[in-house]
N, C-alpha and C positions, 0 to 999 in steps of 0.2 A: 431247752434240754441239752443238760453238757454229755460233749459225747468224749471218749478217750481211743486210743491207738492202745490194743492192745500188741508187746513187744518179745517174740519168744527169743528165746535164747540158748539154743541147745551145744551145751557144751561136751565135754574129753569127759569128767564126769558127774556130774548132773543136769537137769532141765528146769527152766527158770521162765515167770511168764509174767509180767510186768505190765498195768494199766497206767499210762500217763495221762495227762489231764494238758492243756496246751500248754502250761506254765510248768511244764518239766516235772508238777510235782507226781509223786506216786498216789494212785489213787487204793491200792493195792497191789501185792507182790506172792508168790508164790514157789519153791520151790524143792524139788528131789532129788538127790543120787537114785544113782541106777547101777547095778555090778559091774565090774569089770571081769574082762577072763583072759589069762594068761596061760594057755595052753602048753607051752612049749618056749624056751629059752631065746630071749627077745622075741617073740612074738604077742599078742594085745590084740583083743578084739570086744565088741560090743553085742549083745543078743537087738537085732535090729526093732524087735517087740518089743521088748525093754525103756528101749526110746520113747517107744510111741504112746506107752502105759507111760511111764512117766510124764509126755506133754500133757496128754491128756489128763492126768491128774491133775497139773499145776494150771492147765484152764480152767476145769472147774474148781478149783479151789479161788484162782484171783479171781473171779466172777462172782462166785458168791460171795466173797471179802468182802467186794468193790457193794455190793447188793443194786447191781445195775439191772438196765433192762437189754434184749437183746437187740433194738435200736440204736445205744448208746455208744456199741461197739462200732467207733470208726471204720477202722480196719486192722490191717496183722501185718506186722512185720518178722520177719524170720535172721535172726542169726545163726550161725551154726560151726562148729568145729569143719574145718575144712580139710581135703586130702582124705579124710576118712570114707570109704562107698561101700555102697553095699549093692547087692543083685540080686534080682526079685520075678518073679515069674510075671509075665504082663497080665496076665486075666484077673489072675489069684491075690496079686498084692503078697505073696507068700515068699520070701527070702528062700533062695536056695544055699546058702552060707550064712552066717554070721558077719556082721559089718566087721571089715579089717581097720585096726584104727589108724592113722598118721602117725602115731608111736611105734608102730608094726615093724622089726626089721627083718622078716622074713622074706625078703623081695631083694634085700642086697649083692646078692650073688649076681639075679638078670641085670640090675643097673649096673655094678661091675661090667656084666657082660655087651652092655651097649658103649661103654665105655671103650671096652678092649676092640669090641668093632670098628671106631671111629665115629659112634655116632654121636660122641656128646656135643660136639660144635654146632652139628644139625639141629637137634634138642633144643641147644642154649638159645642161638638164633630165632627159631620159628618160637619158642614158651618163654626163654627167659630164665629158663630152672635150668640147673644140672641131672644128669641119671642120678637119680637116688629114691631107696624105697621111700621115704618119706612120701613120695605124691602117688596120686589115683593110678592112673597106669599099669604100671605091675603092678597093682593088688588085683585090678578087676585081670589083667592076663593071669594071672595067678590063678583064680577061681575058677578061668575056662579055662584053663587050664590041670587044675586038679581035683574040681567036682566033677565027678562022673554024669555025663549026658548033658554039664550045661553049655558046653561049645556046639555040640550037634543042637540043641534046643534054641540056642542064639543066633545062629545060621540061618535058623527057619523064622526068625523075627518073634520068637515066643519068650524070649528074656531082655529085663528093662537094665539099667546100670545109674547109678549116678552118686553125687555124693549127698549127704543129710538132709540138703537144701529139699533136694527133688522129690528125697524117700518124704518127706513130713509132709511137703505138696503134694505130692500122689495120694496120702493117704487122707488128709485133713478135707481134698477138693471131694474124696470118695473115690477114687482110682480115677478120675478123668483129666487128670494130667501131667505129665510128664514134658517139667523142664527145670532150668536154673538159670542162672545168672551168670554175669563175664565173671565176675570176682572168682566164682567157685568154678569155674569150667578154667581159667587162669592156673588152676592147682592142679589141673589132673595132668599132666605132661602130654596130653593130647589136643591142645586148643593153641591156633596158632594168635597169639593177640598182637600183630600188626594186620592180618587180613581179617579178624574176626570172628573167624570159623573154625570147628572140627577139623582137622589138619588128617586130612588121606594120606599123606607119605608117615605122618606116624602112628596112624590108626592101622595102618599094614604092618611095620615096622613093629608091630605088639601082638598085630592077627589079632585085632578089637574088631567086629564089628559094629559098623558105623545106627545101625539100625535098635542099638542097644540102648544110644547117648542120647540126653535130654534135648531141645530146643533152648538157645540159648538167647534172654532178655536182657535185658536192663536193669539194674541193680532197684532201680525205684519205678515199678510200672505194676496194672491189679495183672497177677499169674491167673489166679482162679478165684473162686467162691467158695467157700468152707459147705460141705454137706450138713445139714441140721442135724442132720439123723445119726453123723459125725459127732461133731461137736459142740450139739444140743443149738446152733444159732447158723446163721447165715450174715458173712462180713466175707469182703475182700480181700486178700492174702495179695497185698501190695509192695512188697519188697523181699527180698531175698538177699541175702548178703554174707560175704563169710564173715565170721568172728573180729579176723583183725584189720580188714578192709572197713565196717562196721565201725572200730574203735575209733579209726580215724578219720571217719566220719561223722561219730558221735563227739569228739572232741573240738569238732570245730578247724579241721585242719583242713581249710579250703586251697588254702593260697603255696602257690611253688615253696619248697623247701621247709614249710612247717610238719615237724615230727612228731609222734605219741611212740611212748613204749608201752606196750601189755604186759604188765607183772601176771602171768594168769598161771597156769599146770606148767605151761609154756610161756619165754619170755619172747614176745615180738615185736618187732623195729619196725614201723614203715614212715619213711620220708616221700611226702608229697613230691613229686618230682614232674607235677602238670603235663602238656602235652609229649614231653618227650622220654621217651622210652630208655633212660640212664642203662646203658653197658658198664657192669660192673668190673674193673679190674680185681677186684678181689675175693671172686664167687659171691658175690652175695647176689639174689632174685632181683631179676626185673619182673613186675606182676603188673598185674590192673589194679588201679586202687578205687575206681568209680567208674560206675556208667548210665550216664544220662541223657535222656531226648536223644539217644544214640549217640551221641558224642562219649571219647573215653578219657580218661588221666589215669597215666601212671605213676606206679612207686617205688623204689629200692625197698627190700627188704632183707632184715635179719633174722633167722627162726632161731629158737635156740630152744634146746628140747624139753629141756628142765629148769623150772624157775617156782613155781609156788608149791609143783611137787614133790619138790626138794623135803619142800619144810611138812608137808603127809608122809615123806617117810620119816624120816624122822621123829614123827606122833606114832602114824600104823606098825611102820616094821623094826627100827631099834627101840622105841618104845621111851625114848629121852623127853620126851613131850607129854603133854595129856591134851592140852589143844594149841593151836597155829597162834595166840596171843601170847603163851607163854616162851616160846622163841625173843621173843624182843627181851622179856624180863630177866629171862636167864643171859640174855646177849647183852644186853646193860648193863650185868654184873660183874662184868671183869672189861678189862680196860683196852681190853683187843685180844685178838684170838690166838694167844701166848704161839705165834709161828706156824698155827696148825692148817694146814690151807686144804677145802674139800671140791674137787672137779667132780662136778655129777655127768658125769659119761655114761649113764645108768642103760643110754640105750642110742650110744657112741654120739657125734656131735655134730652140731650142725653148723652153722656161718659161721664164723669166714672158712671150717676147717674141712668140712663133711667128711668126719672120719667116719664111717660105720664100724670100725672095729675096734676105738678107743672104751675105753669102761670105769666106773668113777674109782674114786679112791679117795682115801686120809689119809693125808703126809703132816712130815712135822710131830706127830704126837712125842710126846713126854710124860714122865711119871705125874709131871703138874698139871696135865690134861687134862681137865674137868669136860663134861655134860655142857656147861657154859661156853666154852673155848669152842667146841664143835659145834655150835649152833651161833654161833657170832661169825665162823669161818661158814658155814652154809649162806644165812645171808650174805656175806662177804661175796660169795659164790657167783649167786644171782646179779650181783652190780658187777663185777669182773667180766663175767659172759656177756652181759650188754654192754660195756668198753669196749670189747671187742670188737664187739658189730659195728659199734657206731662210728671208731675209729675210722672204720673202711671205708663208710658209709663218705663220712664229712671227705673222703679222700677224694672217693670216687663221683660225689655230685660236684666236689670244688665252695661245698657249702661249709662256712663253722657255723654251728649250732649255739645262736643266743642262749636259750633254752631249748625246755623239754618237758610237754605234756606226758603225765604218766596215768596209769589207771589198773584195773586187774586186782584181784584177792587179796596180792601180796603188797600191793601199795598202799594200803593199809599199816604197813612199819614204816614209823619215821628214823629206826635206826635206819633202815635198807637203803630210803632214798635220803639221809640224809652224807650215808655214804655212797653215794651213787653220784652225790651231787657234787663233792669232796674230789671224787678219781674224776670224773669230766671236767671238776672247774666249771661245772655251768649249771644255771640254777633251774630245778625241778616244778612244775609247777603241778598240784594235786587240787582235781578241781571239785567242787561241791558234791557231785555224782561219779566216784569212781566205776560205775559200772556201766562205762562207755559203748560195749558192743552191743547191749541192749536196746540203749539212746539211741548210736548210729542206725538201727535194724526202726527204730519208731522212729525218727526224723526224715525215713527214706520212705517209709511207711504214708506217712502224712503229708509229705509232700506229694504225692503221688494220686493224692485225694482231697488237698486243698485244704487241710488240715490245719498246715502252719504253710503259710503263701512265700517265702522265700529265704535263701540262707540268712538273710540279715534279720531275720525275727528270729532264727535256730541259735543266731549268736546271742542276742538277747534273753535267752531262758538259760543259757549254759554258766558259768561263774566256778572262780576258784575259791575253793576251801582253804587250803597254804601252799606258802612258796618257800623252798630250800637252798639257798645261798652256798655257793664253797666256801670252805674256812681252811681247807690243809695247804700245809705249807709244798713247795712243792719234792724236796728231796724225799718226805715221808709219802707223796703219793708214789712217786718213782719207783720208790722201797718196797711197796706193796704189791706195786703192778710186776715187777722183775717174777719176786717173789710167786706170784698166781702163773708167768708164763715158764718159769722154771718145772713150775708142779703139774702144769697145763701138759707139758711135752714129755714126762713119763706117762701121760695117758694114755698118751697116743699108740694107735697098731698094736691095745693088748693084747686083741686075740689075732695071732698068726695066720688062720689058714677059717678062709669064709663059709667052711662048712658048719666052724663053729656058733655062728647066729641061726643055725637053722635049729 
């Protein structure tokens, strides 16, 4: 009887379930978007119950589509949007507030306060992160400080907190397990990536009770079993991993120096640095890449807030396009951006700038500017942001990248990847399966149960669809990059008062 790994990818705008066989062929797939909430300027929230409803829906749809029996599900793997945090009642599972999403900037003043108190270096040394509203710790503190009665209940042990993987496992297990993995823990600003423990000094700094937090385990391990009354079947939940680390593993970047870029809602760059936790001189993040059999590997990471979400903005808010595919069609209809530059700092700038008060702009407009120029400039903006972070990554690691593996929804754009290859002067490899996060979750679950035996077997089922090689001369490359830098500098510190993000 053939078996399958059920991989769940819980992302920022949608949830997805994929059933993979041993050759990494998709037996069935289902995907559902769920609502986004923007209650105030710079705030982003999800209803945690919407997330679970979307997951239950896609799990059921994928299993029904595949026409398989319960015993054919070998295991479940989870990849998830990181940093997004849920706080809920221990006994009932009822959220005390909406999930605060990684994009949310409401806690920027708190992060600034930590820096002003001289705590930035302490946090960086312990966690590899810089104080920023991006990370989970400040979000948990905000809920404790602003939702009536929650802090008092948390101090009594009645309240739990976790990133989305914890929330999913808690629910799928029938409220039996409160766990997370080291990659997600490493994104909270509360976890010491060297001692591999929740850090008491950081918990005290943010006034967060330790009792709220989940047990931390390896990425590839049996966390719990699904509750049959909840899911309709009982199967081991055998992996949990932050989506970007999942993509690194799903791209088979197993060796030191191997790098991937995910063009998702945001853009995320990870370089495997092996057992060496590289200290970035360019304010990139040092994070846990993987934890298996008690052994940890690290990565350098660049986090860019607006990637594919920029294309969605062109469609939903500006109405310039009716579908994402139309972006390429319009962009290819013009030779270049006509001097137009888009800086998508809608929620501030991520790595390597970390400017919470930057805001987006379109500059270089003339009477001859068309929506085709703006679409092309938007695609180029995604590539420029990636270039900024990769330049820093190569300097920090002293590794010159001969090639980069890419994935994510926006990686289907040939124009974007060719421009990226041209600007980086580096070959870009796009795999046949660009959904690397869900692939990584499947790989890690399958390794935990013996569905796949080792990494060599994983490499044998991974394949390249297309290679993009650079073809732009250095003078044109430099001119385009300099124009981007000029526009970028004009967007920085646009909001002069911290209160403006509230």
